[in-house]
C-alpha angles and dihedrals in degrees: 000000000000092000092058091049092054091043091053092051091046091052093049091049091049091049091051092047090049091052093048092048092046092052092048091050093054097063114121118216120203118204104184111194119171095209091118089066114080109226114211122213117249115251113250093243092057091046087053091052092050094047094044095232123144096225129054090200094098090053098048120095112246092024098075118108 
C-alpha cells in the first residue's frame, strides 16, 4: 500500500509541475520596434522654431561646426 501512496503523491507533483511549466510556456512577449516606420529628419527651419534660436544654420547639415 505504501507504494501506491508515494506513486499518488508523485503523480500529483508531476501534474502540478506540468501545469506550471505549461503556463510559463504560454507567455507572449511583445518586442515593439518601430524600425518598419521610416523616420524623416526634421527640416532645419522647424528645428530652429522648436529650439527657439534665431538661425537655422546650426540645424542644417553641412553647416554644423
